[in-house]
N, C-alpha and C positions, 0 to 999 in steps of 0.2 A: 621400270626404272626411277630413280631417286627425282625429287624436285629440284628443277633448276634456280629458282629462288630461295631454296632453304640450305643453310649452313649447317653442314656435317662436321662432327669432331672423330677423327680415328686416332686410335692410340698404338704405337708401333715401336716394338721392342727388339733390338737387335743388340748382341752382346760381344761381338767381336768386328773386325774390320771389313771382312768379306760381306757379312750381313749388312752392316753399315752402308757397303758400296749398292749390294742387291737392294736396299731399301730407298736409297738415295734416287737411284732410277727408276724406283717403281712411283716416288713422289713426284718426280719430273713428269712422268706419262700421265699420272692422274691430275696433274694441272691442265695438262692437254685435253682434257676432258669437258672441260667447261663448266664442271660442278663447284661449289663453293665448299673446299673443305680446310678445316683447321687440323694441322697437324700437331700432335706432342707425342713423347715418347722418351725411349732412354736409347743409345746409339752413338753415334760419332760425328766427326766434321763432315762428311758427306751429307749425312742427313740433315745436319743442320744449315748448310749450305743451299739445299734445294728447298728448305722453307719450314723444318720442323721443329718446335721449341723443345729442347733436352732439358729433361729433369736432372738426369747425369749423364756422364760422357763414359760409356761404358766401354766402348771400343779401344779407348787408350789404356783401359787397364786389362784388356782380356788376358786370361789366363787358360790353362789346358791339363788335363789330366791329372797327374800328382801334384802339379803345380798349383791345382784350384783350391786346396785344403787349406792353403794358408788365407785364402779369400772368403772363407764360411762368413765371419762376421760382417764383412761387408756385403756378402749376398745376400742374408736376411735381413739387413737394415733397408737395402734396395728393394726385396721383395715387399716388406712391410709399406715402404713410402709408395710403391705403385699401388697395392690394395687400397692405401687411403685416398689415392687420385681417382681410381676406378669407382670407389664408393661414392665421394663426394662430389665428381663432376659427372656432368652428361656425357656419355661416350657412346657413337653409334657403331664402331666398330673396332674390336681388337687385332691388328695384325703381329703375329710372333714369326720372327726369322732366325731358324738354324738354332745352334745351342739349346738341345732339349732339357738338360740338367737345370737350367735356369727358366727357359719359356714355359714348360709345363708348369711351374710356379703361377708365372702370368696368366696362363690360358687358363688354369683352374680358377684363380680368381675373378676372371672376366665372367666364366659361366656361372659363377656364385651370383654375380651383379646382373645376370640376364643380358650380358653382352654378346653378340655373335662374334666368333673366333675364327679366323684365318690363319693356316700354317703356311707361310713361305718358305719352302726347302722343307722337305721331309727328312725327319728324323730316320736316321740308318737303324732301323729295327729290323731290317733283312740282313745286316751284318751281324747283329747283337742285340741280345735283349727283346725278342720276337713277343715276348709275353707282355711287354708295356703296351701292344695294341690296345688292349682294353683302356687302357689310361687315355690314349689318343682319341679313342672313339667318345669318350665321355666330354672331352673338351674342346673338340675340333668339330666345327661346322662346315669347313672346307679345306682341303689341302691341295695346296699347287706343288708340285714335283718337278724337280730339276731334270731328272734321270728318266730316258725313256721307260726302261723296265720297271720303273717304280708305280706306275698307273696301275698295272695290271696286279700287282702284288698288295698294294693297299686296299684296290677296288674289291679284290677277293675276299678280303676280310672286314667289309663293311664299312671303309670309310670314302666318303665322297671325295674323288681324288680326279684332278686335271694335270695333266702334263703341259708345262709352259716353256718348258726351255732353259737354256741358263743364260740369266740376263747380262751376265759379265761378257757374253759373245755379241751382245746387241749391238754394238757401234762397228762391229767389223765389216769389211766388204761383204755385198751381197752374194759373190762367188768366192769361196774360200781358198779354191783352186789357183786362184792369183798368185797365192803367196807359197805356192807348193816349192820346194827346194829341189833342184836338180844335181847339185855339187859336181857338175861338168867342170868347173875351173878350181874345185876345192883342193886344198892344199893343206894336210893337216899341220905343218909347221907354222901356218899362219891363220890357224883355226879362231874363230869368234866364238867365245862360250861366256853364257848368261849364269850368274848363280843367283839363285832364289830361294833365301833361307826362310821365309814365311813372313807374316804379319804379325803374329803373336809374339811378345816378348819371351815367352818360354821356347817357342820353336828357334829363335834367333840365338838364345842362349846355348842349345843343344846343337843346334845344325851350322851356324856361321862359322865357329873353329874349323870343324872337320871340312867344310866346303872350301874354306882357304888352303888348309893343309894339301886337299886335292888340288887345288890350283896350282900351289907352289911345287908340287911334284910333277905335274905336266909341263910346267914351264921349265922347270931343271932340264927336262929332257926336250923339249921345243921351245927355245927363248922368245920366239916370236908371237907366241900365243897370247891372245888379249883376254881380257876379262871385264864384264860390266855385272855388277851387283843391282839387285832391283829391290828397292824398299817402297813400301805402302805410301808413306809420307816423310816430310822432313825430320820429324821427331826421329823414325826408325833409320834414316840416314845417318843421324847423329850417333846412334846407339852402334851401328854398324862400324862407323869410322872410331870412334872410342875403343872398341874392340880389334882392330885391324891388327894383324900379326905382324911383326917386325920382318920388313923385306917384301910384303905382300903389297902388290899394286894392281889397282882396278878404276875402272869408273864408276860411278853411280848415276842410277837412273830412279827416278821418282814417280809411281804408280804408272808403270809402262809394262806390264806383263806382257802384253800381248805384241806390241811394238818393238819391244827388246828383242824377244822371240823370234819376230819377223826378221830381225837384222841380224841374229846370231846363228851359227851354226850347229849349235849343240846348247842344250840348258841341264844345269844340275838344278832341282826343283825338291822345294820342301812338299811332302804330300798333302794335298788338298784341292781347293777350287782352281788354284794358278796352273794346276796340271792340265786342266781342261782348255784353258787360255793358251797354254804354249802347243797344246795339241791341235788347236784350231788355227794356230799360226804354219802348223806342218813342220814344228821343230822338234826334233828326234831329242831324247831327254834320259836321264837316270833319275829316279825318285827316292828320296830318303825320308826318314821320319826317325825321331830319337824317343825313347821311353825309359821309365824306370826299369833296371833289367830284372830285380827281384819281383816287382808287381808283375811284369810282363809273362815272367815263367810261372808265377803262383797263381795269376787271375786271367790276364790277358790274351793269352794264347789258347785258354780252354773257352773265353766266352765269343771271340769271333768264329762267324760260321763260314766266311767266304773263302774260297780258295787262295784268291788274290786280295792284297789290302788296299792298293792305289786305285782312284775311281779310274783310271786310264784302262787297267789291266782288268777291272771288274767289267766295265762296260764291253772290252774285246773278248772278255771270257777265256783268255790266254795272258800269258805273260808277253804283251806285244812291246813294252819297254821294261828294262831291268829296275828292279824295285829292291832297295835295302830298308826293309822295315820288318820291326824296329833295326836299328843302326846302332851298335853298340859301344864298339871301340875301333878295330882295325880297318883304315881306308885302303889296305892292299886290295881286297878283291873289288873295290869300286873304280879303284885307278886303272887295274886292269882291264875291265869292262868297258870303261870309257876308251881306252885306247883301242881296243878291238874294234869297238863301233865307229871310231873316227878314221880308222885304216881301212874300212868297207866303204867305198864311195857309192856303189850300187846298192848296197844294204841302205845306206842313209836315205837314198832317194826314195826307194821304196817304202822306208818306215815313214817319211813325210808325207807321203801319198795316202797310206793307212792311217796316219792319226787325224788329217783332214776328214777323210772320210769317217772317221768314228765321230768327229765333233759336228758334222753337218745337220743331223737331226735336231740338236740342241741349238744350233745358231739359227735354223729355218724357222722356229717358233715364235721368235720375236716376244721374248719372255716378259719384257715390262711392260708393254701394251696389253699381252694377253691378260696378265695378272691385273691389270688397271680396270679392264672391262670387267672382270670377275667381281673385283673389290666394287664397283660402281652398281652391279647386279645387286649385291648382298647389302647395300645401303638402302635399297627400295623396302 
């Protein structure tokens, strides 16, 4: 174990909001261990408030897929800045979280400097680009994965892997079944629906408008339906409000995916980690994702190896919830599917139970504390 009277420095790299949240929780858990640790890195507001000195706020500028090409210059400037820091400062451990396109470069730089590297959140090589496993093995000393099946997949390929669960579920009640929805008194005309267009600006740009259009179609038929939109922070709320369609009305919640899903009868969710939080809340959902249509047909659909694209359905091994991935133009199939689901009270109740059962293994692991223990062992 590391020495109690020694001060250690950990560099943490998180390139987008959900990774910032994971790492903020991890820093809080590490502070409880009693070891003297200085945290520095790149991330967002949650890491900063937890006590990490940021070289740059990357979470506020997160991009994705084809949108990321416009960020290439900033990307390489930041990589060089991190390289210089790792070379010039004493760092005991580097933790990279998610965003493999960015963090493989950070991890490679760390290894060149002889610094141990922990990958927090496994890159989804099992879904596409499995050939990158060799690259991962060269720059990863330990891999902490969030999905149960990933431990076996990566371990079989020679990566030292530990399943730690999902840190976004750490603060939920010990018994998730207390949130199970029965729908005994549910009436479609009074349904409460959550809209979750994602945390990245590119997600919001592509999904917020169609989500509003879906909501307006439902409200036209059922005028008493209410909607709550969830944003990761106040800045994202302003983005949502500034692009609100004429005639659309909703309430806005900030950083409350689990709480909002727990209060609502149904959710429309951008693909990503939020879908697991919604599942843990026992809230039935449809999942949406947008992509460049040309790139998807030319490249994307040939690279992806999994039968399903959403995490919920990948874990279930079947289409437990409807996924519209990628969504390109027409909202008609989505509206029709939502209506059919909302008309089936017994089906909604059963789905609520199945979603909670799916999330339980990731919740019970207590990811932040388990990963903090691994970190302290690596500092020794």
